[in-house]
mmCIF file as gemmi writes it, N, C-alpha and C atoms, coordinates in Angstrom:
data_model
loop_
_atom_site.group_PDB
_atom_site.id
_atom_site.type_symbol
_atom_site.label_atom_id
_atom_site.label_alt_id
_atom_site.label_comp_id
_atom_site.label_asym_id
_atom_site.label_entity_id
_atom_site.label_seq_id
_atom_site.pdbx_PDB_ins_code
_atom_site.Cartn_x
_atom_site.Cartn_y
_atom_site.Cartn_z
_atom_site.occupancy
_atom_site.B_iso_or_equiv
_atom_site.pdbx_formal_charge
_atom_site.auth_seq_id
_atom_site.auth_asym_id
_atom_site.pdbx_PDB_model_num
ATOM 1 N N . MET Axp A 1 ? 85.051 105.524 93.336 1 0 ? 1 A 1
ATOM 2 C CA . MET Axp A 1 ? 85.302 104.182 93.8 1 0 ? 1 A 1
ATOM 3 C C . MET Axp A 1 ? 85.823 104.279 95.285 1 0 ? 1 A 1
ATOM 4 N N . ASN Axp A 2 ? 86.774 105.067 95.528 1 0 ? 2 A 1
ATOM 5 C CA . ASN Axp A 2 ? 87.265 105.244 96.904 1 0 ? 2 A 1
ATOM 6 C C . ASN Axp A 2 ? 88.028 106.669 97.036 1 0 ? 2 A 1
ATOM 7 N N . THR Axp A 3 ? 88.03 107.076 98.212 1 0 ? 3 A 1
ATOM 8 C CA . THR Axp A 3 ? 88.55 108.436 98.527 1 0 ? 3 A 1
ATOM 9 C C . THR Axp A 3 ? 89.494 108.363 99.884 1 0 ? 3 A 1
ATOM 10 N N . PRO Axp A 4 ? 90.836 108.572 99.738 1 0 ? 4 A 1
ATOM 11 C CA . PRO Axp A 4 ? 91.522 108.674 100.908 1 0 ? 4 A 1
ATOM 12 C C . PRO Axp A 4 ? 91.516 109.922 101.489 1 0 ? 4 A 1
ATOM 13 N N . SER Axp A 5 ? 91.584 110.108 102.827 1 0 ? 5 A 1
ATOM 14 C CA . SER Axp A 5 ? 91.51 111.394 103.538 1 0 ? 5 A 1
ATOM 15 C C . SER Axp A 5 ? 92.855 111.668 104.176 1 0 ? 5 A 1
ATOM 16 N N . ALA Axp A 6 ? 93.003 112.83 104.744 1 0 ? 6 A 1
ATOM 17 C CA . ALA Axp A 6 ? 94.104 113.263 105.411 1 0 ? 6 A 1
ATOM 18 C C . ALA Axp A 6 ? 94.359 112.46 106.726 1 0 ? 6 A 1
ATOM 19 N N . VAL Axp A 7 ? 93.238 111.996 107.28 1 0 ? 7 A 1
ATOM 20 C CA . VAL Axp A 7 ? 93.335 111.298 108.523 1 0 ? 7 A 1
ATOM 21 C C . VAL Axp A 7 ? 93.383 109.784 108.469 1 0 ? 7 A 1
ATOM 22 N N . GLY Axp A 8 ? 93.824 109.322 107.15 1 0 ? 8 A 1
ATOM 23 C CA . GLY Axp A 8 ? 93.903 107.78 107.031 1 0 ? 8 A 1
ATOM 24 C C . GLY Axp A 8 ? 92.76 106.999 106.853 1 0 ? 8 A 1
ATOM 25 N N . VAL Axp A 9 ? 91.542 107.639 106.324 1 0 ? 9 A 1
ATOM 26 C CA . VAL Axp A 9 ? 90.516 106.727 106.147 1 0 ? 9 A 1
ATOM 27 C C . VAL Axp A 9 ? 90.421 106.715 104.438 1 0 ? 9 A 1
ATOM 28 N N . LEU Axp A 10 ? 90.145 105.373 104.039 1 0 ? 10 A 1
ATOM 29 C CA . LEU Axp A 10 ? 89.823 105.048 102.743 1 0 ? 10 A 1
ATOM 30 C C . LEU Axp A 10 ? 88.347 104.629 102.641 1 0 ? 10 A 1
ATOM 31 N N . ALA Axp A 11 ? 87.514 105.538 102.033 1 0 ? 11 A 1
ATOM 32 C CA . ALA Axp A 11 ? 86.12 105.355 101.888 1 0 ? 11 A 1
ATOM 33 C C . ALA Axp A 11 ? 85.785 104.757 100.542 1 0 ? 11 A 1
ATOM 34 N N . LEU Axp A 12 ? 85.155 103.668 100.587 1 0 ? 12 A 1
ATOM 35 C CA . LEU Axp A 12 ? 84.8 102.925 99.372 1 0 ? 12 A 1
ATOM 36 C C . LEU Axp A 12 ? 83.368 103.221 99.024 1 0 ? 12 A 1
ATOM 37 N N . SER Axp A 13 ? 83.099 103.181 97.61 1 0 ? 13 A 1
ATOM 38 C CA . SER Axp A 13 ? 81.767 103.425 97.204 1 0 ? 13 A 1
ATOM 39 C C . SER Axp A 13 ? 81.291 102.646 95.979 1 0 ? 13 A 1
ATOM 40 N N . GLY Axp A 14 ? 80.177 102.429 95.891 1 0 ? 14 A 1
ATOM 41 C CA . GLY Axp A 14 ? 79.663 101.874 94.618 1 0 ? 14 A 1
ATOM 42 C C . GLY Axp A 14 ? 79.643 100.28 94.795 1 0 ? 14 A 1
ATOM 43 N N . PRO Axp A 15 ? 79.212 99.576 93.767 1 0 ? 15 A 1
ATOM 44 C CA . PRO Axp A 15 ? 79.106 98.131 93.97 1 0 ? 15 A 1
ATOM 45 C C . PRO Axp A 15 ? 80.629 97.544 93.881 1 0 ? 15 A 1
ATOM 46 N N . LEU Axp A 16 ? 80.658 96.413 94.672 1 0 ? 16 A 1
ATOM 47 C CA . LEU Axp A 16 ? 81.855 95.609 94.627 1 0 ? 16 A 1
ATOM 48 C C . LEU Axp A 16 ? 81.457 94.099 94.363 1 0 ? 16 A 1
ATOM 49 N N . THR Axp A 17 ? 81.507 94.029 92.875 1 0 ? 17 A 1
ATOM 50 C CA . THR Axp A 17 ? 81.089 92.756 92.291 1 0 ? 17 A 1
ATOM 51 C C . THR Axp A 17 ? 82.246 92.27 91.415 1 0 ? 17 A 1
ATOM 52 N N . PHE Axp A 18 ? 81.839 90.926 90.746 1 0 ? 18 A 1
ATOM 53 C CA . PHE Axp A 18 ? 82.852 90.42 89.734 1 0 ? 18 A 1
ATOM 54 C C . PHE Axp A 18 ? 83.053 91.543 88.724 1 0 ? 18 A 1
ATOM 55 N N . ALA Axp A 19 ? 82.065 92.339 88.256 1 0 ? 19 A 1
ATOM 56 C CA . ALA Axp A 19 ? 82.282 93.348 87.254 1 0 ? 19 A 1
ATOM 57 C C . ALA Axp A 19 ? 83.134 94.488 87.61 1 0 ? 19 A 1
ATOM 58 N N . SER Axp A 20 ? 83.195 94.766 88.825 1 0 ? 20 A 1
ATOM 59 C CA . SER Axp A 20 ? 83.967 96.017 89.331 1 0 ? 20 A 1
ATOM 60 C C . SER Axp A 20 ? 85.191 95.753 90.219 1 0 ? 20 A 1
ATOM 61 N N . ALA Axp A 21 ? 85.281 94.599 90.834 1 0 ? 21 A 1
ATOM 62 C CA . ALA Axp A 21 ? 86.328 94.353 91.92 1 0 ? 21 A 1
ATOM 63 C C . ALA Axp A 21 ? 87.766 94.564 91.397 1 0 ? 21 A 1
ATOM 64 N N . ALA Axp A 22 ? 88.144 94.067 90.23 1 0 ? 22 A 1
ATOM 65 C CA . ALA Axp A 22 ? 89.471 93.982 89.811 1 0 ? 22 A 1
ATOM 66 C C . ALA Axp A 22 ? 89.883 95.64 89.465 1 0 ? 22 A 1
ATOM 67 N N . ALA Axp A 23 ? 88.944 96.421 88.92 1 0 ? 23 A 1
ATOM 68 C CA . ALA Axp A 23 ? 89.408 97.715 88.616 1 0 ? 23 A 1
ATOM 69 C C . ALA Axp A 23 ? 89.244 98.388 89.965 1 0 ? 23 A 1
ATOM 70 N N . THR Axp A 24 ? 88.485 98.325 90.861 1 0 ? 24 A 1
ATOM 71 C CA . THR Axp A 24 ? 88.437 98.833 92.172 1 0 ? 24 A 1
ATOM 72 C C . THR Axp A 24 ? 89.727 98.586 92.874 1 0 ? 24 A 1
ATOM 73 N N . LEU Axp A 25 ? 90.144 97.264 93.023 1 0 ? 25 A 1
ATOM 74 C CA . LEU Axp A 25 ? 91.294 96.733 93.65 1 0 ? 25 A 1
ATOM 75 C C . LEU Axp A 25 ? 92.641 97.643 93.128 1 0 ? 25 A 1
ATOM 76 N N . GLU Axp A 26 ? 92.651 97.784 91.736 1 0 ? 26 A 1
ATOM 77 C CA . GLU Axp A 26 ? 93.699 98.537 91.045 1 0 ? 26 A 1
ATOM 78 C C . GLU Axp A 26 ? 93.745 99.951 91.549 1 0 ? 26 A 1
ATOM 79 N N . VAL Axp A 27 ? 92.547 100.614 91.619 1 0 ? 27 A 1
ATOM 80 C CA . VAL Axp A 27 ? 92.437 102.024 92.188 1 0 ? 27 A 1
ATOM 81 C C . VAL Axp A 27 ? 93.002 102.075 93.626 1 0 ? 27 A 1
ATOM 82 N N . GLN Axp A 28 ? 92.425 101.049 94.38 1 0 ? 28 A 1
ATOM 83 C CA . GLN Axp A 28 ? 92.825 101.039 95.837 1 0 ? 28 A 1
ATOM 84 C C . GLN Axp A 28 ? 94.309 101.021 96.02 1 0 ? 28 A 1
ATOM 85 N N . ARG Axp A 29 ? 95.015 99.986 95.211 1 0 ? 29 A 1
ATOM 86 C CA . ARG Axp A 29 ? 96.402 99.813 95.465 1 0 ? 29 A 1
ATOM 87 C C . ARG Axp A 29 ? 97.205 101.064 95.166 1 0 ? 29 A 1
ATOM 88 N N . ARG Axp A 30 ? 96.663 101.895 94.282 1 0 ? 30 A 1
ATOM 89 C CA . ARG Axp A 30 ? 97.362 103.198 94.007 1 0 ? 30 A 1
ATOM 90 C C . ARG Axp A 30 ? 97.095 104.155 95.169 1 0 ? 30 A 1
ATOM 91 N N . GLN Axp A 31 ? 95.893 104.233 95.654 1 0 ? 31 A 1
ATOM 92 C CA . GLN Axp A 31 ? 95.542 105.029 96.757 1 0 ? 31 A 1
ATOM 93 C C . GLN Axp A 31 ? 96.505 104.582 98 1 0 ? 31 A 1
ATOM 94 N N . LEU Axp A 32 ? 96.694 103.373 98.18 1 0 ? 32 A 1
ATOM 95 C CA . LEU Axp A 32 ? 97.498 102.893 99.355 1 0 ? 32 A 1
ATOM 96 C C . LEU Axp A 32 ? 98.856 103.325 99.191 1 0 ? 32 A 1
ATOM 97 N N . ALA Axp A 33 ? 99.358 103.394 98.076 1 0 ? 33 A 1
ATOM 98 C CA . ALA Axp A 33 ? 100.807 103.79 97.979 1 0 ? 33 A 1
ATOM 99 C C . ALA Axp A 33 ? 101.07 105.252 98.253 1 0 ? 33 A 1
ATOM 100 N N . GLY Axp A 34 ? 99.805 106.031 98.397 1 0 ? 34 A 1
ATOM 101 C CA . GLY Axp A 34 ? 100.063 107.442 98.625 1 0 ? 34 A 1
ATOM 102 C C . GLY Axp A 34 ? 99.971 107.723 100.193 1 0 ? 34 A 1
ATOM 103 N N . GLY Axp A 35 ? 99.912 106.647 100.912 1 0 ? 35 A 1
ATOM 104 C CA . GLY Axp A 35 ? 99.899 107.042 102.541 1 0 ? 35 A 1
ATOM 105 C C . GLY Axp A 35 ? 99.427 105.833 103.293 1 0 ? 35 A 1
ATOM 106 N N . SER Axp A 36 ? 99.418 106.129 104.617 1 0 ? 36 A 1
ATOM 107 C CA . SER Axp A 36 ? 99.06 105.065 105.505 1 0 ? 36 A 1
ATOM 108 C C . SER Axp A 36 ? 97.425 105.142 105.657 1 0 ? 36 A 1
ATOM 109 N N . VAL Axp A 37 ? 96.797 104.159 105.766 1 0 ? 37 A 1
ATOM 110 C CA . VAL Axp A 37 ? 95.274 103.92 106.018 1 0 ? 37 A 1
ATOM 111 C C . VAL Axp A 37 ? 95.108 103.189 107.169 1 0 ? 37 A 1
ATOM 112 N N . GLN Axp A 38 ? 94.412 103.751 108.319 1 0 ? 38 A 1
ATOM 113 C CA . GLN Axp A 38 ? 93.96 103.138 109.411 1 0 ? 38 A 1
ATOM 114 C C . GLN Axp A 38 ? 92.585 102.715 109.531 1 0 ? 38 A 1
ATOM 115 N N . VAL Axp A 39 ? 91.686 103.262 108.616 1 0 ? 39 A 1
ATOM 116 C CA . VAL Axp A 39 ? 90.258 102.953 108.601 1 0 ? 39 A 1
ATOM 117 C C . VAL Axp A 39 ? 89.777 102.73 107.181 1 0 ? 39 A 1
ATOM 118 N N . ILE Axp A 40 ? 89.037 101.673 106.868 1 0 ? 40 A 1
ATOM 119 C CA . ILE Axp A 40 ? 88.537 101.55 105.662 1 0 ? 40 A 1
ATOM 120 C C . ILE Axp A 40 ? 86.884 101.581 105.867 1 0 ? 40 A 1
ATOM 121 N N . ASP Axp A 41 ? 86.303 102.69 105.4 1 0 ? 41 A 1
ATOM 122 C CA . ASP Axp A 41 ? 84.967 102.845 105.371 1 0 ? 41 A 1
ATOM 123 C C . ASP Axp A 41 ? 84.169 102.289 104.433 1 0 ? 41 A 1
ATOM 124 N N . LEU Axp A 42 ? 83.289 101.422 104.647 1 0 ? 42 A 1
ATOM 125 C CA . LEU Axp A 42 ? 82.552 100.658 103.551 1 0 ? 42 A 1
ATOM 126 C C . LEU Axp A 42 ? 81.022 101.287 103.452 1 0 ? 42 A 1
ATOM 127 N N . ALA Axp A 43 ? 80.8 102.411 104.101 1 0 ? 43 A 1
ATOM 128 C CA . ALA Axp A 43 ? 79.323 102.881 104.122 1 0 ? 43 A 1
ATOM 129 C C . ALA Axp A 43 ? 78.916 103.068 102.692 1 0 ? 43 A 1
ATOM 130 N N . GLY Axp A 44 ? 79.643 103.415 101.801 1 0 ? 44 A 1
ATOM 131 C CA . GLY Axp A 44 ? 79.256 103.81 100.461 1 0 ? 44 A 1
ATOM 132 C C . GLY Axp A 44 ? 79.047 102.49 99.529 1 0 ? 44 A 1
ATOM 133 N N . VAL Axp A 45 ? 79.404 101.425 100.061 1 0 ? 45 A 1
ATOM 134 C CA . VAL Axp A 45 ? 79.36 100.142 99.129 1 0 ? 45 A 1
ATOM 135 C C . VAL Axp A 45 ? 77.929 99.673 99.102 1 0 ? 45 A 1
ATOM 136 N N . GLY Axp A 46 ? 77.467 99.481 97.812 1 0 ? 46 A 1
ATOM 137 C CA . GLY Axp A 46 ? 76.048 98.896 97.669 1 0 ? 46 A 1
ATOM 138 C C . GLY Axp A 46 ? 76.252 97.467 97.483 1 0 ? 46 A 1
ATOM 139 N N . GLU Axp A 47 ? 76.061 96.957 96.18 1 0 ? 47 A 1
ATOM 140 C CA . GLU Axp A 47 ? 75.94 95.51 95.959 1 0 ? 47 A 1
ATOM 141 C C . GLU Axp A 47 ? 77.318 94.932 96.27 1 0 ? 47 A 1
ATOM 142 N N . CYS Axp A 48 ? 77.375 93.743 96.644 1 0 ? 48 A 1
ATOM 143 C CA . CYS Axp A 48 ? 78.773 93.141 97.008 1 0 ? 48 A 1
ATOM 144 C C . CYS Axp A 48 ? 78.565 91.621 97.012 1 0 ? 48 A 1
ATOM 145 N N . ASP Axp A 49 ? 79.42 90.969 96.256 1 0 ? 49 A 1
ATOM 146 C CA . ASP Axp A 49 ? 79.538 89.494 96.1 1 0 ? 49 A 1
ATOM 147 C C . ASP Axp A 49 ? 80.792 89.044 96.601 1 0 ? 49 A 1
ATOM 148 N N . SER Axp A 50 ? 81.138 87.771 96.135 1 0 ? 50 A 1
ATOM 149 C CA . SER Axp A 50 ? 82.508 87.166 96.68 1 0 ? 50 A 1
ATOM 150 C C . SER Axp A 50 ? 83.485 87.794 96.198 1 0 ? 50 A 1
ATOM 151 N N . ALA Axp A 51 ? 83.499 88.392 94.961 1 0 ? 51 A 1
ATOM 152 C CA . ALA Axp A 51 ? 84.764 89.096 94.408 1 0 ? 51 A 1
ATOM 153 C C . ALA Axp A 51 ? 84.957 90.29 95.14 1 0 ? 51 A 1
ATOM 154 N N . GLY Axp A 52 ? 83.839 91.05 95.668 1 0 ? 52 A 1
ATOM 155 C CA . GLY Axp A 52 ? 83.964 92.276 96.428 1 0 ? 52 A 1
ATOM 156 C C . GLY Axp A 52 ? 84.454 91.795 97.812 1 0 ? 52 A 1
ATOM 157 N N . LEU Axp A 53 ? 84.17 90.634 98.414 1 0 ? 53 A 1
ATOM 158 C CA . LEU Axp A 53 ? 84.788 90.246 99.785 1 0 ? 53 A 1
ATOM 159 C C . LEU Axp A 53 ? 86.344 90.048 99.493 1 0 ? 53 A 1
ATOM 160 N N . ALA Axp A 54 ? 86.683 89.48 98.406 1 0 ? 54 A 1
ATOM 161 C CA . ALA Axp A 54 ? 88.074 89.248 98.153 1 0 ? 54 A 1
ATOM 162 C C . ALA Axp A 54 ? 88.884 90.514 97.982 1 0 ? 54 A 1
ATOM 163 N N . CYS Axp A 55 ? 88.234 91.525 97.295 1 0 ? 55 A 1
ATOM 164 C CA . CYS Axp A 55 ? 88.808 92.876 97.201 1 0 ? 55 A 1
ATOM 165 C C . CYS Axp A 55 ? 89.064 93.517 98.502 1 0 ? 55 A 1
ATOM 166 N N . VAL Axp A 56 ? 87.949 93.569 99.356 1 0 ? 56 A 1
ATOM 167 C CA . VAL Axp A 56 ? 88.089 94.167 100.567 1 0 ? 56 A 1
ATOM 168 C C . VAL Axp A 56 ? 89.251 93.389 101.579 1 0 ? 56 A 1
ATOM 169 N N . LEU Axp A 57 ? 89.314 92.1 101.456 1 0 ? 57 A 1
ATOM 170 C CA . LEU Axp A 57 ? 90.222 91.337 102.263 1 0 ? 57 A 1
ATOM 171 C C . LEU Axp A 57 ? 91.679 91.626 101.563 1 0 ? 57 A 1
ATOM 172 N N . ALA Axp A 58 ? 91.745 91.74 100.467 1 0 ? 58 A 1
ATOM 173 C CA . ALA Axp A 58 ? 93.171 92.227 99.806 1 0 ? 58 A 1
ATOM 174 C C . ALA Axp A 58 ? 93.551 93.58 100.262 1 0 ? 58 A 1
ATOM 175 N N . LEU Axp A 59 ? 92.557 94.538 100.278 1 0 ? 59 A 1
ATOM 176 C CA . LEU Axp A 59 ? 92.822 95.928 100.699 1 0 ? 59 A 1
ATOM 177 C C . LEU Axp A 59 ? 93.285 95.991 102.147 1 0 ? 59 A 1
ATOM 178 N N . LEU Axp A 60 ? 92.464 95.217 102.968 1 0 ? 60 A 1
ATOM 179 C CA . LEU Axp A 60 ? 92.775 95.139 104.409 1 0 ? 60 A 1
ATOM 180 C C . LEU Axp A 60 ? 94.181 94.648 104.688 1 0 ? 60 A 1
ATOM 181 N N . SER Axp A 61 ? 94.519 93.604 103.963 1 0 ? 61 A 1
ATOM 182 C CA . SER Axp A 61 ? 95.938 93.047 104.177 1 0 ? 61 A 1
ATOM 183 C C . SER Axp A 61 ? 97.007 94.099 103.717 1 0 ? 61 A 1
ATOM 184 N N . GLU Axp A 62 ? 96.744 94.625 102.542 1 0 ? 62 A 1
ATOM 185 C CA . GLU Axp A 62 ? 97.787 95.472 102.134 1 0 ? 62 A 1
ATOM 186 C C . GLU Axp A 62 ? 97.901 96.852 102.994 1 0 ? 62 A 1
ATOM 187 N N . ALA Axp A 63 ? 96.727 97.348 103.484 1 0 ? 63 A 1
ATOM 188 C CA . ALA Axp A 63 ? 96.805 98.311 104.394 1 0 ? 63 A 1
ATOM 189 C C . ALA Axp A 63 ? 97.358 98.151 105.671 1 0 ? 63 A 1
ATOM 190 N N . GLN Axp A 64 ? 97.254 96.867 106.299 1 0 ? 64 A 1
ATOM 191 C CA . GLN Axp A 64 ? 97.871 96.426 107.516 1 0 ? 64 A 1
ATOM 192 C C . GLN Axp A 64 ? 99.419 96.501 107.248 1 0 ? 64 A 1
ATOM 193 N N . GLN Axp A 65 ? 99.795 95.88 106.1 1 0 ? 65 A 1
ATOM 194 C CA . GLN Axp A 65 ? 101.322 95.789 105.941 1 0 ? 65 A 1
ATOM 195 C C . GLN Axp A 65 ? 101.876 97.218 105.701 1 0 ? 65 A 1
ATOM 196 N N . ARG Axp A 66 ? 101.229 98.131 105.006 1 0 ? 66 A 1
ATOM 197 C CA . ARG Axp A 66 ? 101.64 99.403 105.031 1 0 ? 66 A 1
ATOM 198 C C . ARG Axp A 66 ? 101.892 100.151 106.354 1 0 ? 66 A 1
ATOM 199 N N . CYS Axp A 67 ? 100.792 100.066 107.159 1 0 ? 67 A 1
ATOM 200 C CA . CYS Axp A 67 ? 100.738 100.888 108.419 1 0 ? 67 A 1
ATOM 201 C C . CYS Axp A 67 ? 101.44 100.012 109.577 1 0 ? 67 A 1
ATOM 202 N N . GLY Axp A 68 ? 101.675 98.826 109.319 1 0 ? 68 A 1
ATOM 203 C CA . GLY Axp A 68 ? 102.409 98.006 110.353 1 0 ? 68 A 1
ATOM 204 C C . GLY Axp A 68 ? 101.522 97.756 111.637 1 0 ? 68 A 1
ATOM 205 N N . GLY Axp A 69 ? 100.207 97.822 111.435 1 0 ? 69 A 1
ATOM 206 C CA . GLY Axp A 69 ? 99.351 97.547 112.615 1 0 ? 69 A 1
ATOM 207 C C . GLY Axp A 69 ? 97.802 97.332 112.165 1 0 ? 69 A 1
ATOM 208 N N . ASP Axp A 70 ? 96.947 97.506 113.157 1 0 ? 70 A 1
ATOM 209 C CA . ASP Axp A 70 ? 95.615 97.435 112.906 1 0 ? 70 A 1
ATOM 210 C C . ASP Axp A 70 ? 94.901 98.205 112.024 1 0 ? 70 A 1
ATOM 211 N N . VAL Axp A 71 ? 94.081 97.906 111.114 1 0 ? 71 A 1
ATOM 212 C CA . VAL Axp A 71 ? 93.281 98.749 110.298 1 0 ? 71 A 1
ATOM 213 C C . VAL Axp A 71 ? 91.828 98.285 110.45 1 0 ? 71 A 1
ATOM 214 N N . GLN Axp A 72 ? 91.063 99.26 110.753 1 0 ? 72 A 1
ATOM 215 C CA . GLN Axp A 72 ? 89.527 98.989 111.029 1 0 ? 72 A 1
ATOM 216 C C . GLN Axp A 72 ? 88.709 99.076 109.824 1 0 ? 72 A 1
ATOM 217 N N . LEU Axp A 73 ? 87.766 98.165 109.82 1 0 ? 73 A 1
ATOM 218 C CA . LEU Axp A 73 ? 86.863 98.303 108.777 1 0 ? 73 A 1
ATOM 219 C C . LEU Axp A 73 ? 85.536 98.772 109.455 1 0 ? 73 A 1
ATOM 220 N N . ILE Axp A 74 ? 84.84 99.794 109.062 1 0 ? 74 A 1
ATOM 221 C CA . ILE Axp A 74 ? 83.771 100.377 109.613 1 0 ? 74 A 1
ATOM 222 C C . ILE Axp A 74 ? 82.552 100.512 108.642 1 0 ? 74 A 1
ATOM 223 N N . HIS Axp A 75 ? 81.358 100.492 109.099 1 0 ? 75 A 1
ATOM 224 C CA . HIS Axp A 75 ? 80.174 100.458 108.271 1 0 ? 75 A 1
ATOM 225 C C . HIS Axp A 75 ? 80.065 99.457 107.33 1 0 ? 75 A 1
ATOM 226 N N . VAL Axp A 76 ? 80.379 98.202 107.678 1 0 ? 76 A 1
ATOM 227 C CA . VAL Axp A 76 ? 80.396 96.978 106.803 1 0 ? 76 A 1
ATOM 228 C C . VAL Axp A 76 ? 78.976 96.663 106.399 1 0 ? 76 A 1
ATOM 229 N N . PRO Axp A 77 ? 78.702 96.592 105.249 1 0 ? 77 A 1
ATOM 230 C CA . PRO Axp A 77 ? 77.171 96.427 104.715 1 0 ? 77 A 1
ATOM 231 C C . PRO Axp A 77 ? 76.83 95.039 105.201 1 0 ? 77 A 1
ATOM 232 N N . ALA Axp A 78 ? 75.578 94.768 105.637 1 0 ? 78 A 1
ATOM 233 C CA . ALA Axp A 78 ? 74.987 93.433 106.072 1 0 ? 78 A 1
ATOM 234 C C . ALA Axp A 78 ? 75.348 92.195 105.091 1 0 ? 78 A 1
ATOM 235 N N . GLY Axp A 79 ? 75.218 92.552 103.732 1 0 ? 79 A 1
ATOM 236 C CA . GLY Axp A 79 ? 75.463 91.531 102.859 1 0 ? 79 A 1
ATOM 237 C C . GLY Axp A 79 ? 76.921 91.227 102.866 1 0 ? 79 A 1
ATOM 238 N N . LEU Axp A 80 ? 77.677 92.034 102.941 1 0 ? 80 A 1
ATOM 239 C CA . LEU Axp A 80 ? 79.297 91.719 102.933 1 0 ? 80 A 1
ATOM 240 C C . LEU Axp A 80 ? 79.513 90.835 104.313 1 0 ? 80 A 1
ATOM 241 N N . ARG Axp A 81 ? 79.071 91.479 105.316 1 0 ? 81 A 1
ATOM 242 C CA . ARG Axp A 81 ? 79.28 90.699 106.689 1 0 ? 81 A 1
ATOM 243 C C . ARG Axp A 81 ? 78.785 89.198 106.587 1 0 ? 81 A 1
ATOM 244 N N . ALA Axp A 82 ? 77.523 89.137 105.896 1 0 ? 82 A 1
ATOM 245 C CA . ALA Axp A 82 ? 77.043 87.702 105.712 1 0 ? 82 A 1
ATOM 246 C C . ALA Axp A 82 ? 77.971 86.98 104.906 1 0 ? 82 A 1
ATOM 247 N N . LEU Axp A 83 ? 78.461 87.41 103.792 1 0 ? 83 A 1
ATOM 248 C CA . LEU Axp A 83 ? 79.468 86.703 103.03 1 0 ? 83 A 1
ATOM 249 C C . LEU Axp A 83 ? 80.609 86.254 103.788 1 0 ? 83 A 1
ATOM 250 N N . ALA Axp A 84 ? 81.039 87.201 104.617 1 0 ? 84 A 1
ATOM 251 C CA . ALA Axp A 84 ? 82.269 86.911 105.444 1 0 ? 84 A 1
ATOM 252 C C . ALA Axp A 84 ? 82.002 85.793 106.487 1 0 ? 84 A 1
ATOM 253 N N . GLU Axp A 85 ? 80.736 85.692 106.956 1 0 ? 85 A 1
ATOM 254 C CA . GLU Axp A 85 ? 80.456 84.639 107.94 1 0 ? 85 A 1
ATOM 255 C C . GLU Axp A 85 ? 80.28 83.431 107.45 1 0 ? 85 A 1
ATOM 256 N N . VAL Axp A 86 ? 79.876 83.29 106.019 1 0 ? 86 A 1
ATOM 257 C CA . VAL Axp A 86 ? 79.786 81.996 105.21 1 0 ? 86 A 1
ATOM 258 C C . VAL Axp A 86 ? 81.042 81.372 105.031 1 0 ? 86 A 1
ATOM 259 N N . ALA Axp A 87 ? 82.093 82.445 104.835 1 0 ? 87 A 1
ATOM 260 C CA . ALA Axp A 87 ? 83.472 82.004 104.501 1 0 ? 87 A 1
ATOM 261 C C . ALA Axp A 87 ? 84.328 81.832 105.798 1 0 ? 87 A 1
ATOM 262 N N . ASP Axp A 88 ? 83.618 81.905 106.934 1 0 ? 88 A 1
ATOM 263 C CA . ASP Axp A 88 ? 84.27 81.822 108.243 1 0 ? 88 A 1
ATOM 264 C C . ASP Axp A 88 ? 85.327 82.924 108.471 1 0 ? 88 A 1
ATOM 265 N N . LEU Axp A 89 ? 84.97 84.11 107.945 1 0 ? 89 A 1
ATOM 266 C CA . LEU Axp A 89 ? 85.927 85.155 108.041 1 0 ? 89 A 1
ATOM 267 C C . LEU Axp A 89 ? 85.338 86.421 108.807 1 0 ? 89 A 1
ATOM 268 N N . GLY Axp A 90 ? 84.22 86.056 109.616 1 0 ? 90 A 1
ATOM 269 C CA . GLY Axp A 90 ? 83.379 87.106 110.355 1 0 ? 90 A 1
ATOM 270 C C . GLY Axp A 90 ? 84.364 87.802 111.351 1 0 ? 90 A 1
ATOM 271 N N . LYS Axp A 91 ? 85.25 87.226 111.968 1 0 ? 91 A 1
ATOM 272 C CA . LYS Axp A 91 ? 86.033 87.846 112.967 1 0 ? 91 A 1
ATOM 273 C C . LYS Axp A 91 ? 86.812 89.045 112.386 1 0 ? 91 A 1
ATOM 274 N N . LEU Axp A 92 ? 87.213 88.983 111.027 1 0 ? 92 A 1
ATOM 275 C CA . LEU Axp A 92 ? 87.867 90.037 110.511 1 0 ? 92 A 1
ATOM 276 C C . LEU Axp A 92 ? 86.984 91.344 110.385 1 0 ? 92 A 1
ATOM 277 N N . PHE Axp A 93 ? 85.622 91.123 110.431 1 0 ? 93 A 1
ATOM 278 C CA . PHE Axp A 93 ? 84.743 92.4 110.2 1 0 ? 93 A 1
ATOM 279 C C . PHE Axp A 93 ? 84.058 92.691 111.67 1 0 ? 93 A 1
ATOM 280 N N . GLY Axp A 94 ? 84.728 92.305 112.729 1 0 ? 94 A 1
ATOM 281 C CA . GLY Axp A 94 ? 84.318 92.836 113.955 1 0 ? 94 A 1
ATOM 282 C C . GLY Axp A 94 ? 83.224 92.249 114.498 1 0 ? 94 A 1
């Protein structure tokens, strides 16, 4: 689901949908407790719906609180970016 690296990158993979978002968020929160994340890499994310968008936003907020600064989202899938635009959240996705 996700992998933290020594350089503060949290890489997400797999679908982020209603079926998986809650479990993914639970795992992410445990990963965040282990250190500071400066980059969230979404290259491995496949299918994504509004629950996935909520999951990414929660992760982004928690990571920013933990590191006390900016956290970048990279390799944002087009579908997730489109959902963010519809929700008027496009600015969070660069």
